[in-house]
C-alpha angles and dihedrals in degrees: 000000000000131000088240090068099027132034135193113271095210094250098078095273135100126241129193114260117235111254115250115241095205102042092158091071088069090057095058119087116231090226090074092059094072114142118241111268121214118228108208092183094061117092108180117228116235117248093239093053091048091049092050091048094053094044091050091048092050093048092047091051092049092049091048091052092047091049092047095049093038093055093043093244093132095033 
């Protein structure tokens, strides 16, 4: 007999514990039940603005490399 299946009855004896219907609830950690927290400081960037930023950065880098190699700066 284990105390998982039997528990003390308070009078020196042991009684059978009632089986749990939802035993899977014991397997879940309470740390995963955190409520969603709002972040008031976060302002999401639109997809179009992000796309334009990365395209502009890529084009600027390409132009800088062409200008550097074209002028012989990195030669």
